[in-house]
C-alpha positions in Angstrom: -16.1 -4.1 -6.4 -14.9 -1.7 -9.0 -16.2 1.3 -7.1 -13.7 0.7 -4.3 -10.9 0.8 -6.8 -11.6 3.5 -9.4 -11.9 6.4 -6.9 -12.7 5.9 -3.2 -14.0 8.8 -1.2 -11.5 11.1 0.4 -8.7 10.0 -2.0 -7.9 13.5 -3.3 -5.1 12.8 -5.8 -4.4 16.5 -6.4 -3.7 17.1 -2.7 -0.5 15.1 -2.8 2.6 15.9 -4.7 5.3 14.2 -2.6 7.6 11.9 -4.6 8.1 8.4 -3.3 11.8 7.5 -2.7 11.3 3.8 -3.6 8.4 2.8 -5.7 8.1 -0.8 -4.4 5.1 -2.9 -4.0 5.6 -3.4 -0.2 3.6 -0.3 0.8 0.8 -1.6 -1.4 0.9 -5.0 0.3 0.5 -3.2 3.7 -2.5 -1.1 2.5 -4.1 -4.0 0.6 -4.3 -5.9 3.9 -7.4 -4.1 5.0 -9.2 -4.7 1.8 -8.2 -8.4 1.8 -9.6 -8.8 5.3 -12.8 -7.0 4.5 -13.5 -8.8 1.2 -12.6 -12.2 2.5 -14.8 -11.7 5.5 -17.9 -10.9 3.4 -17.7 -14.1 1.4 -16.2 -16.5 4.0 -19.0 -15.9 6.5 -21.6 -17.0 4.1 -19.9 -20.4 3.7 -19.7 -20.8 7.5 -23.3 -20.2 8.3 -24.5 -23.8 8.4 -21.7 -24.8 10.8 -22.4 -21.8 13.0 -26.0 -22.7 13.2 -25.0 -26.3 14.2 -22.7 -25.1 16.9 -25.0 -22.6 18.6 -28.4 -23.8 17.4 -28.8 -20.4 15.8 -32.2 -19.5 14.3 -32.4 -18.1 10.7 -32.8 -14.6 12.1 -29.6 -15.2 14.2 -27.7 -16.2 11.0 -29.0 -13.0 9.3 -27.7 -11.0 12.2 -24.3 -12.7 11.9 -24.0 -11.5 8.3 -25.9 -8.2 8.6 -24.3 -7.1 11.9 -21.0 -6.4 10.1 -22.8 -4.6 7.3 -24.9 -2.5 9.6 -22.0 -0.7 11.4 -20.0 -0.7 8.2 -22.7 1.1 6.3 -23.8 3.4 9.1 -20.3 4.6 10.0 -18.6 4.7 6.5 -19.2 8.4 5.9 -18.2 9.3 9.5 -15.1 7.1 9.1 -14.0 9.1 6.0 -14.5 12.4 7.8 -12.6 11.1 10.9 -9.7 10.0 8.7 -9.5 13.6 7.4 -9.4 14.9 11.0 -6.9 12.5 12.6 -4.9 11.6 9.5 -5.4 8.6 7.1 -2.6 6.5 8.6 -3.9 6.8 12.2 -7.4 6.0 11.0 -6.2 3.0 9.0 -4.1 1.5 11.8 -6.9 2.1 14.3 -9.5 0.5 12.1 -7.2 -2.5 11.4 -6.6 -3.0 15.1 -10.3 -2.9 15.9 -11.2 -5.2 13.0 -8.4 -7.7 14.0 -9.3 -7.8 17.7 -13.0 -8.2 16.8 -12.1 -11.1 14.5 -10.5 -12.9 17.4 -13.6 -12.2 19.5 -15.7 -13.8 16.6 -13.5 -16.9 16.7 -13.9 -17.1 20.5 -17.6 -16.4 20.6 -19.6 -18.6 23.0 -23.1 -18.1 21.6 -24.9 -16.3 18.7 -25.3 -13.0 20.6 -21.6 -12.8 21.4 -20.7 -13.6 17.7 -23.2 -10.9 16.5 -21.7 -8.4 18.9 -18.2 -9.0 17.7 -19.4 -8.7 14.1 -20.8 -5.3 14.9 -17.4 -4.2 16.1 -15.8 -5.6 13.0 -17.9 -3.3 10.9 -16.7 -0.3 13.0 -13.1 -1.2 12.2 -13.8 -1.6 8.5 -15.6 1.8 8.4 -12.3 3.3 9.7 -9.7 1.6 7.6 -11.4 1.3 4.2 -11.9 5.1 3.6 -8.3 5.8 4.5 -6.5 3.0 2.6 -6.7 4.4 -0.9 -5.9 7.9 0.3 -2.6 6.5 1.7 -2.0 4.6 -1.5 -2.3 7.8 -3.5 0.0 9.6 -1.0 2.6 6.9 -1.1 2.8 6.6 -4.9 3.0 10.2 -6.0 4.3 9.5 -9.5 1.4 9.1 -11.8 2.9 6.3 -13.9 3.8 4.3 -10.8 0.5 5.0 -9.2 -1.4 3.7 -12.2 0.5 0.4 -12.0 -0.1 0.1 -8.3 -3.8 0.8 -8.6 -4.0 -1.9 -11.3 -2.3 -4.3 -9.0 -4.6 -3.2 -6.2 -7.6 -4.0 -8.4 -6.2 -7.5 -9.1 -5.7 -8.1 -5.4 -9.2 -7.0 -4.4 -10.8 -9.0 -7.2 -8.8 -12.2 -6.3 -9.8 -11.7 -2.6 -13.5 -11.6 -3.5 -13.2 -14.6 -5.8 -11.1 -16.7 -3.4 -13.2 -16.0 -0.3 -15.6 -19.0 -0.7 -12.8 -21.4 -1.4 -10.5 -20.2 1.3 -13.5 -20.3 3.7 -14.4 -23.8 2.6 -10.8 -25.0 3.1 -10.4 -23.5 6.5 -13.8 -24.6 7.8 -13.4 -28.2 6.5 -10.0 -28.5 8.1 -10.2 -26.4 11.3 -13.8 -25.5 11.8 -15.8 -22.3 11.3 -13.9 -20.4 14.0 -10.7 -20.5 11.9 -12.5 -18.3 9.3 -12.3 -15.5 11.8 -9.0 -16.3 13.6 -7.1 -16.3 10.3 -7.5 -12.5 10.4 -5.2 -12.2 13.3 -1.9 -13.0 11.6 -3.0 -11.1 8.5 -3.9 -8.1 10.5 -0.7 -8.1 12.5 1.4 -8.3 9.4 -0.5 -5.5 7.7 -0.2 -3.3 10.8 3.6 -3.9 11.0 4.1 -3.2 7.3 2.1 0.0 7.5 4.1 1.3 10.5 7.4 0.6 8.8 6.6 1.4 5.1 3.7 3.9 4.9 4.3 7.5 5.9 1.6 9.7 7.4 -0.5 11.7 4.9 -1.5 15.3 5.7 -4.6 15.9 7.8 -7.4 17.8 6.3 -9.8 18.7 9.1 -13.4 19.3 8.0 -16.7 19.6 9.9 -18.2 16.4 11.3 -22.0 16.4 11.2 -22.5 14.4 14.4 -26.3 14.9 14.5 -26.9 13.5 11.1 -24.4 10.6 11.5 -26.1 9.6 14.8 -29.6 9.7 13.2 -28.3 7.6 10.3 -27.1 4.9 12.8 -30.4 5.0 14.6 -32.4 4.6 11.4 -30.3 1.7 10.1 -30.3 -0.1 13.4 -34.1 0.2 13.8 -34.7 -0.8 10.2 -32.4 -3.9 10.6 -34.3 -5.0 13.8 -37.6 -4.6 12.0 -36.6 -6.6 9.0 -34.7 -9.3 10.8 -36.8 -9.9 13.9 -40.2 -9.3 12.3 -40.5 -12.8 10.8 -39.4 -14.5 14.1 -41.3 -12.4 16.7 -44.2 -11.6 14.4 -44.8 -8.4 12.5 -47.4 -7.3 15.0 -45.1 -7.7 18.0 -44.7 -4.4 20.0 -40.9 -4.4 19.7 -41.1 -4.9 16.0 -43.6 -2.1 15.4 -41.6 0.1 17.8 -38.5 -0.4 15.6 -40.5 0.5 12.5 -41.8 3.7 14.2 -38.2 4.6 15.4 -36.9 4.0 11.9 -39.6 6.2 10.3 -39.3 9.0 12.9 -35.5 8.9 12.6 -35.7 9.1 8.9 -38.0 12.2 9.1 -35.7 13.8 11.6 -32.6 13.1 9.4 -34.3 14.7 6.4 -35.2 17.7 8.5 -31.6 17.9 9.9 -30.1 17.7 6.5 -32.3 20.5 5.1 -31.1 22.9 7.8 -27.5 21.7 8.3 -24.8 24.1 7.1 -22.7 21.0 6.1 -25.1 18.2 5.1 -23.9 14.6 4.7 -24.9 14.8 1.0 -24.3 18.1 -0.8 -27.6 19.6 -1.8 -26.3 20.3 -5.3 -25.8 16.6 -5.8 -29.4 15.8 -4.8 -30.6 18.2 -7.5 -28.9 16.1 -10.2 -31.2 13.4 -11.6 -28.3 11.3 -12.8 -26.8 11.1 -9.4 -30.1 10.2 -7.7 -30.8 7.5 -10.3 -27.3 6.1 -9.9 -27.7 5.9 -6.1 -30.9 4.0 -6.6 -29.3 1.5 -8.9 -26.4 1.0 -6.5 -28.8 0.2 -3.7 -30.8 -2.3 -5.8 -27.8 -4.0 -7.3 -26.3 -4.8 -3.9 -29.7 -5.8 -2.6 -29.8 -8.5 -5.2 -26.2 -9.6 -5.5 -25.6 -10.1 -1.8 -29.0 -11.4 -1.1 -28.3 -13.9 -3.8 -24.9 -14.9 -2.3 -26.5 -15.4 1.2 -29.3 -17.4 -0.4 -27.1 -19.6 -2.5 -24.7 -20.5 0.3 -27.6 -21.6 2.5 -29.3 -23.5 -0.3 -26.2 -25.4 -1.4 -25.5 -26.6 2.1 -29.0 -27.1 3.6 -30.8 -28.4 0.5 -28.1 -29.8 -1.7 -26.1 -31.2 1.2 -22.8 -29.6 0.2 -19.9 -29.3 2.6 -18.3 -25.9 3.3 -15.5 -26.8 0.9 -17.9 -28.0 -1.8 -19.9 -24.9 -1.3 -16.8 -22.7 -1.7 -15.8 -24.5 -4.9 -19.3 -24.2 -6.3 -19.5 -20.5 -5.5 -16.1 -19.9 -7.1 -17.4 -19.3 -10.6 -20.0 -16.8 -9.3 -17.3 -14.7 -7.6 -14.5 -15.3 -10.2 -16.7 -14.0 -13.0 -16.6 -10.6 -11.4 -13.1 -9.9 -12.7 -14.1 -10.9 -16.3 -17.1 -8.7 -16.1 -15.1 -5.7 -14.9 -12.7 -6.0 -17.8 -15.5 -6.5 -20.3 -17.3 -3.4 -18.9 -14.2 -1.2 -19.5 -14.0 -2.4 -23.1 -17.7 -1.8 -23.7 -17.7 1.7 -22.0 -14.7 2.8 -24.1 -16.6 2.3 -27.3 -20.3 2.7 -26.3 -20.2 4.9 -23.2 -21.4 4.0 -19.7 -25.1 3.8 -20.2 -25.0 0.8 -22.6 -23.1 -1.6 -20.2 -25.3 -0.5 -17.4 -28.4 -1.5 -19.3 -26.9 -4.6 -20.7 -25.5 -5.9 -17.4 -28.6 -5.2 -15.4 -30.8 -6.7 -18.1 -28.7 -9.8 -18.2 -28.8 -10.1 -14.4 -32.6 -9.6 -14.2 -33.3 -12.2 -16.9 -30.9 -14.8 -15.3 -32.5 -14.3 -11.9 -36.0 -14.5 -13.4 -35.1 -17.8 -15.1 -33.7 -19.2 -11.9 -36.9 -18.2 -10.1 -39.1 -19.9 -12.7 -37.2 -23.1 -12.5 -36.7 -23.0 -8.7 -35.4 -26.1 -6.8 -36.6 -28.3 -9.7 -33.7 -27.1 -11.9 -30.6 -29.2 -12.2 -27.7 -28.3 -10.0 -25.6 -27.2 -13.0 -28.4 -25.0 -14.5 -28.9 -23.3 -11.1 -25.2 -22.4 -10.8 -24.9 -21.3 -14.5 -27.9 -18.9 -14.1 -26.5 -17.4 -10.9 -23.1 -17.0 -12.6 -24.7 -15.3 -15.6 -26.4 -12.9 -13.2 -23.1 -12.0 -11.5 -21.5 -11.5 -14.8 -24.2 -9.0 -15.7 -23.7 -7.1 -12.4 -19.9 -7.1 -12.9 -20.5 -5.5 -16.3 -22.8 -2.8 -14.8 -20.9 -1.8 -11.6 -17.8 -0.1 -13.2 -20.1 1.8 -15.5 -22.2 2.8 -12.5 -19.2 4.1 -10.7 -18.1 6.2 -13.7 -21.6 7.6 -14.0 -21.6 8.7 -10.4 -18.1 10.3 -10.7 -19.4 12.2 -13.8 -22.5 13.3 -11.9 -20.4 14.5 -9.0 -18.0 16.5 -11.1 -14.8 17.9 -9.7 -16.5 19.7 -6.8 -18.4 16.7 -5.4 -16.6 13.6 -6.7 -15.6 12.4 -3.2 -19.0 13.0 -1.8 -20.7 11.3 -4.7 -18.5 8.2 -4.4 -19.0 8.1 -0.6 -22.7 8.2 -0.9 -22.7 5.5 -3.6 -20.6 3.2 -1.5 -22.7 3.7 1.7 -25.9 3.3 -0.2 -24.7 0.0 -1.7 -23.8 -1.3 1.8 -27.3 -0.4 2.9 -28.6 -2.3 -0.1 -26.6 -5.3 1.1 -28.0 -5.0 4.6 -31.6 -4.9 3.4 -31.1 -7.6 0.7 -29.8 -10.2 3.2 -32.6 -9.3 5.7 -35.2 -9.7 3.0 -33.9 -13.1 2.1 -34.1 -14.1 5.7 -37.7 -12.9 5.9 -38.7 -14.9 2.9 -37.0 -18.1 4.1 -38.5 -17.7 7.5 -42.0 -17.3 6.1 -41.6 -20.1 3.6 -39.2 -22.6 5.2 -39.6 -25.2 2.5 -36.9 -24.7 -0.2 -39.4 -25.5 -3.0 -41.5 -22.3 -2.6 -39.1 -20.3 -0.6 -36.3 -20.5 -3.2 -38.7 -19.4 -6.0 -40.0 -16.4 -4.0 -36.5 -15.3 -2.9 -35.1 -15.5 -6.4 -38.2 -13.7 -7.7 -37.4 -10.9 -5.3 -33.8 -10.8 -6.4 -35.0 -10.6 -10.1 -37.3 -7.7 -9.2 -34.4 -5.9 -7.6 -32.4 -6.2 -10.8 -35.4 -5.4 -13.0 -36.0 -2.2 -11.0 -32.4 -1.2 -11.3 -32.6 -1.9 -15.1 -35.7 0.3 -15.3 -34.0 3.2 -13.6 -31.0 2.8 -16.0 -33.4 3.0 -18.9 -35.4 5.9 -17.7 -33.2 7.9 -15.3 -29.9 8.0 -17.2 -29.8 10.3 -20.2 -26.1 10.7 -20.7 -23.8 7.9 -21.9 -20.6 9.5 -20.8 -19.2 10.3 -24.2 -18.4 13.8 -25.3 -20.9 15.6 -27.5 -19.8 16.5 -31.0 -19.2 20.1 -29.8 -17.1 18.9 -26.9 -15.1 16.6 -29.2 -14.4 19.4 -31.8 -10.7 20.2 -32.4 -9.4 23.1 -30.5 -12.0 22.9 -27.7 -10.2 22.9 -24.3 
């Protein structure tokens, strides 16, 4: 999660010079609410899947839609959300997104069937795409003093990491005591408190209107929606079904049109100069593959623990706690390694560890002991946690001062698309191989391949380690 923290798109620190009258943590609490909701929601839902299936009789593809519906709109609208925040102001965008997300969470809790739940999840993603790009901008604007801002960003990092780690346990506690609907309804009081605190404590930041490439945004939504339908419904309807092939054709045609549109657009979604930088392209590929594997693994592990091992939601949350908690340790370790060895080494080390752990888990499959299975998944998450902060730093370096915001925005959107495809791919494997014996092995092998591909790109595609050259480090050099 480090890329949300280090530098989120549209958070232009240099643009704000206003001093904060009272450097308290209350505005931070208001702005952290959105992240807490978004991060808890990602992990809580995975713990609730088995109970949702029991309530609605949902198929495996239905459960995939429950998870991926949120990610679909979140990924598709993230870049547009940042541009809209610039046009209407970050505070207006943040409050609007928080309201949409909170109301959609209530709709999730009141859902009467799988379709209504998926529809509400889609709306949740719209809200998150609005409030997440604007939250760090507001944080930077509120804490103008650099020393205070550094402390608040560190506290922000701790809050986000704890939210990710606590998600499975909080979800397990809520679901075991109050049922799966409580995992969504709990967002109502949190969202209301966050909105009230924001209105009272956070001042509006300046608007910075910029062009909004509606054509490219719309094509991106079409491509991701069609791709999602193809990947999720293909196993259930049959890959030869007309609707499935139509979705594939629409995704392909939409992608071609998007590329054509981007080539001729005066303000493309991704600056052309960025695409000419091999380090940026390689980093974007690594981001996609890393999220493909890590969130595919989370979806797979939550289902496996409950459906094969017979764990309750609370037991599942407790067993997943080490997998999520190790993210904080990995982030800290990554920073220490990068300071001495540059960013390329922790990227290669972390992705290599993740690929080996997943490969061992795939080789052992369901025959491994419960403890060994969880230890291997935890080791994989530790590797990813070491790699991601270094990946973020690499992208920021590739973007440079001129394109740092765009580079970060593309990385984050690309990672969400990786999440979307990874979960859909796990659903396809489990649908084709319903027995956990073979299905688990194949799914874990696919996760290992994703990590291995990312590791290969890190080996071959990244030439700079982020450290200054001897000439740059020479005394007297500006």
